[in-house]
N, C-alpha and C positions, 0 to 999 in steps of 0.2 A: 373620840367616838365617831363611828361611821354609820350613817343611816342605812337601814337594811334595804337591799334591793327587792325585786319582786320575783323570787324563784317560784317555779311551778312545783309545789312542795308535796302535798299530801294526797293520798288516794281518796281521802274523804271529800276533798274539793273536786266535785264532778260537775260537768256541765249538762244542762237539760235544755236544749234549744228546739225550736219548731216554728213553723210559719203562722200558726193559728193561735189566737188568744182564747183560752177557755179552761176547762177543768184540768186539762193535762198540765197546766202551769200553776195549778192551785187556785185559779180564779173560779168564781161561781157564775159569772155572767160573761156573755160573749160581746164582741163589738157590735154585732147586729142587734142584739137586745138593747144595748145602750142607745144606738141610733133610733130605735123605735121609741124609747122613753123620751128622748130629747125632742123628737119630732112631735110626739103627743103633747108634751108640755107647751111647746111653742104654738101648736095649733089651737090649744085651749086658750092661751093668752090672746091670740088674735080673735078668737070667737067672743071673748069677753069685751073686746074693743081696744086692745093694746095697739099703740102705734108701731112699736117694735118690741122684740123679745130675744133673749139669749138664754140658753140652758146648757148645763153640763152634768153628765152622769159619770161617776167615778167609783172605783173599787180599789182597796188596798189590803194586802195581807202580808204576814211575816212571822218570823220566829226570833226571839231574843233569849239567849241563855247566858247566865252568869255563874261563875264559880269563885270560891275564895278559900285559900289555904287547903287546896286539894279536895274540897268538897263542893258538890253541886249546891248552889244557893237559890237561883230562880230560873224558872222556865216560863216564858210568856209567849202566848200566841195572840196575834192581833188580826182582826178582820173588820173592816169598816166599809161602808158604802154610803153614797150620797147623791142626791139630785138637787142641784141648785138652779133657780130660775130668777132672771132679772127681767122685769116688765117695765116698759116705757109707755107713759101716757102723755103725749106731747113732750114737754120739757120736765116732766116729773118721772122719777124712777123709784121702783120698789124691789126689794130682794127678799127671797125666802128659800128655805131648803128643807129637805126631808130625807130620812133614811128608809122610809117605807115606799116601796116601788109599786104598790097597788094603784090601780087606776083612780080609785076614790081619793087616795092620799095625794096623788099627783095633781088632781083637780083642786083639792083643798089648798095645796101649796101655791099653785098658780093664782088662785083666788086671793090668798093672803098677800102675795106680792102685788097683785093688781090693786087691792084695797090700800096698801101702804103707799103705792104710787099716787093714787087719787088724792091722798091727804098730805102728801109731802110738798114742801115748797118747791117752786120751779127753779131749775138749775140749767141755764142755757148751754153749759159745757158737758152735761151728763148724757151724752148721746152714745150710741154704738160707734165703733171706728168708722171712718170714711170708707166707702166701698172701694175706692182706688187703692187703699192701703192693705186690703185683705189678701192673705195668702191663699191663692187658688189651689185646688188639689194638684194641679200639674206643677206647682211651685214648691210643694211641701216635700222636703228631702226625706226619703225613706231608707237611706243608707247610713244612718248615724250610729247604728249598733248600740242602742240604749237599753236593750232588754236581754238579760241573761239570768233566767230563773235558776235558783240554786236548789237542787233536790237534796236537801240535807235534813236529817232527823234531829230531834233534840239530843239524842244520845251522841250522835256524831259531832254536833256543835259543842257539846260539853267536852268531848275528847280534845278538840282543837283548843278550847279555852284553857283546859288543864295543861296541855302541852306548852302553851305560851307562859302560863304562870310558873310551871315547873322549870322551864328554861331560865326564867328570871331568877328564881330562888337558887339555882345551881351556880350562878355566875360567881358568887363570892359569899363567904360566911357572914359578911356584914349586911347582906340582904336578909333582914330578920323577920319581915312580915309582908303582908300583901293586902291591898285594898280590893284585890280581885281581878278577874279577867272576864271578858265577855265576847260573844259572837252574835252578830245580828244579820239576818237575811230578810230584806224587804223588797216587795215588788208591788206595782200598781199599774192601772191603765184607766183611760178616760176617753170620752167622746164629747165634743161640744159643737154647738152650731148657733147661729143667730140670723136674724132676718135681713142682714146686710150682705148675705151670701156666703158666710164662712161655714165650712164643715171640715172637721178634722179631729184627730186624736191619735194616741200612741201608748205603748206600754214602756215602762222603765223599771230598772232595778238598782238597788244599792246594797252592797254587802260590806261588812266590816268586822275587824278583830282588834281588840284592845287589851292592854294589861297595865296595871298600876302597882309597882313594887315599892316597898319601904326599906330604906337603908338606915343602919345605925341603931343606937339604943339611948334610952333616957332623954336628956336634953338635946343630944345631937342626933335627932332623927330627921330624915329627909325623905320625901316621896317625889316620884316623878312618874311619867306615863308615856306610852307611845301607842300608836294605832296604825292600821292600814285599812284603806277604804277604796273600793273600786265598784264599778258596775258589774264586772265579771269576776266571780270568785277565783277563777284560775289566775287572775292577775294580782291577787293578794300576796303580800309578803308572807313567808312561812311563819308559823307560830313561834318556832325557835328563834328566828331572827328578830321578831318583834319583842319577844321576852328578853333576849340578851341586851338589845339596845335600850329598852326601858330600864333595865337594871344598871347598865353603865351610866345612864343619865342620873339615876338616883344616887349612885355611889360618888359621882363627880361633885355632888352638892354637899357631901359631908364636910364638917368643920367649917361651915360657912360663917362669915363674920360680917359685922356692920362696917361701913366706911364713913369717914367724915364727910359732911356736906361739901359739895364741890360743883364745879361746872366742867364738863369734859365731853369729848366725842363719845357717841353711843352707837354700837353696832347691834341691830335687831336681828336675831336668828330668823331664818327664812319663814317659818310658820307665823311668827309674830309680824314680820314685814307684810304678810298678806293682810293682816289686820289694818295696817296703815293704808294699804290700797283700798280696803273696804271703807275706811273713814272718808277717803277722798270720793269714792263712788257715792256714798250717802250725801255728801255735801253738794254734789252736782246732779242729784236726782230731782225729778220734777216736784215731788211733794215738798221737799225742803225749800226749793227755789220759789214756788208760787206762794208759799206761806212766809217767805222772806225770813226763814230761820236757818240760813246757811252762811258760813264764813266765806263762801266762794260765790257770792251773788255777782251776777254780771261778769263771770269769768270767761265766757266764750271768746276765743281768739286771744286770750291774755296769757302771759308767761306765769304759770303757777309752779312748775317744776323747773329744774335746771335744763339747759339746752341739750344735755346728753340723754334725757329721759324720754322714752316712748311708751305708750300704753295702747295695746291692740285688743280688740274684741272680735271673737270668732265663734258664732253659734254652731258651726258645722264641724267641730272637732269630733272625730269618731270616738265613741265611748266617753266623751267628755262629760263631766258632771254638770256643766252648764250648757250643754248642747240641747237644741230644740229646733224643730222645723218652722216654728212660729211662736209668737209670744202669747201671754195669757188671754189676750183679746182676739187672737186669730190673725194678728197683723204679721206681715212678712218680716223676716229678720235678714240681716246681712252682715258680713264681716266689714269692719271699719276701723279707722284710726281714731281713738278717743283723745290721745295726747300725742302730739308730734313735735319733737325738739322742744319739749317742755310746755308747749302751748295747747290749751284746751280746744279740741276740734269739735266736740259734741257733748251734749248732756245725755242723761238717761231718762227718757220720757215715755209715758204711755199716752193714750189719746186724750184723757182728761187733763193731765198736767200740761200737755202740749197746747191744748186749746186755752187753758188759763194763762199761759205765757205767750200766746200768739205765735206758736211755733208748730212744727209738724212732729208727729210721733216718731221715735227712733226704734220702735219695736222692742221696748224694754218694760212693758207692763209685766210685772212679776219679778223684775230684777235684771241684773247683768248676765251676760253669757260669756263664759270662758275668757277671762281677762288675763293678759300677760304683760307684766311690767318689765322693761328691759332698759339697759343703759348702753349707749354707743361706745362707752369706754371699757365695757366688760370684755375680758379676754378668756379664752377657754380654760386657762390655768388658774382663774380667780376662784379657787375653792375656799372653804372656810379658813384654812390656814393662811391663805393669801390675804383674805379679808381681815384677819386678825393683825397681819403685818401692816395693812393699810390703816387700821385703827391706831396702831402704835401703843399709846397709853390711854386707857379709858375704860368704858364699861361695855361688856358684852351681855346683852339681855336675853334670857332664855325663858322667862315666865313673866306674865303680867297679871295683875289682879285688879278687879273693879272695872267699871265702864269708863269713867273719867274723861270723856270728851264732851266739851260744850260746843255744839254744832253752830250756835249763833255767833260766838266770839272766836271759836277755834282753840280756846284754851284746852290744854292737854295735861292731865295729871293721873298717873297710874302707879299703884304699888308694883314693885318689881323685885326680881332676883336674877342672879346670873353669875358672872365672873368678872373680877378685876383683871385687866390686861396691862402688862408693862413690857414695853419694847417689843410688841408683837407676839408675846407669849402669855398664856394664862398664868396668873400668879396665885390666885386663890378664889374660892367661891364667895359670893356675897348674898346677903338676904336682908329683909326688913328695911328696904329703901323705897324711895319714891322718885320717879323721874317726871320732869315737868317741862313744858314749853308751850309754844303756840303752833298749831298745825300749819298755818300759813308760812311761818318761818321754817318749820321742820321740813316741809315739802321742798322749799327752795334751797335748803341746806343739805340735800342728799348729795354726798360726795361720790359714792360708788354703790354698785349693785353687784352681788356675787354671781358666779356661775353655778353656785350650789342651789339650783332652782328646786322648789318644792311646790307641789300642787295641793292647795288647801281649799277644799270645796271647788268653786269655779274660778279660783285665782291662782296663777302661777307666778312666782317671784323668787329671786334669790335673797340672801341676807342683804340688809340695807344699812349703809353707814351714814350717819347724820353728824354734821360738823360739830355741833355743840348743843347740850341740853343741861338743865339744872338737875342735880342729883342730891336729894335730901337724905342724909343718913343720921349718924349720931352726933 
């Protein structure tokens, strides 16, 4: 199975660009209008006696269309708007929000936040970000290419979804059914400001196409799925490519069997390897650290991964799904090394968690930005076939079920399915198994990372080979 590339496929996928945010892009409100709302809310908070205040106005809209077995199933249009206000009265903080943009509603919302603050317990850490950390307008990158509105109708979206499903059903007679296909086109914009000097906002978009075919009949039925997601619809893989690949994945799982309980090497397919990276990020994020609910407490400067592993963060990747000119608090962001030669170089902190830990914010209020996990041992030819050779005999995991990670102890246990591999070649599909281990050991036991990199959300990583895990079967 070869993952689909990103061909420029269909005339239906057209681009609608422009410099101004407004009705031309499907939005009801302009940036200037949002600036006025935010300024009005902050001014009213100060009038009531607030020490500090922050406000954000936002709007989102989109289209989601799903089909199943050649028929239109659902058409959904979403449109939402919000004004959120955070009011500080000394060391007390209150939050409130409204979807009503009238002046009366704004004043009532600010009053509600102010009243909450007055009766909330003091918290010495709940202040706005330090002024020295704020991203000034001159520092805010405007060349990140995050906004590509998609001028697509529900009829056109349905055509794309039907093309994807049809392509899946045509691959083989053993593709007997479908859980459907869908197209989603979403876009949003916001403006925020606070009394420590921050002003900023931007528009962004996210487009996607997915399909989920079913192979086999009776007791031997298997499903799988695939999708493509980009900020720009022109970069989506074609419906035909997505459909074919989803079908190939479902077909490869037919005649799956259980295996006996064992311990063996485990190769995580690249989309699942991004989940391992996500678990690591959660464990070294401020909330888990100051609550002492992480298996990686006090890991700064310590060897957590093997020496060949590096993890980089870059908020400035053009069109990146995790790109941003500043974090959710208006703090400046920067490219950095999170892990170097296996050692943790930095945590993921917002202002609040940083203060709780006696540290400085890392510009990660709201989460991580475009993480890439790489190995110094990886060679350009280390594709999936090469990684299966490195695995030798063991388990190649392509699907995980359940949440199964205890972030306090690091214990890891997930339902899984995939393929049993012998002498570097896939022998047969397996299902109804559980893989288990401890995240501390798993991270240290990473033997190799493939060159078959895959971008899953804001994380890019190849397949990951772990030395040994417990596999519970029959």
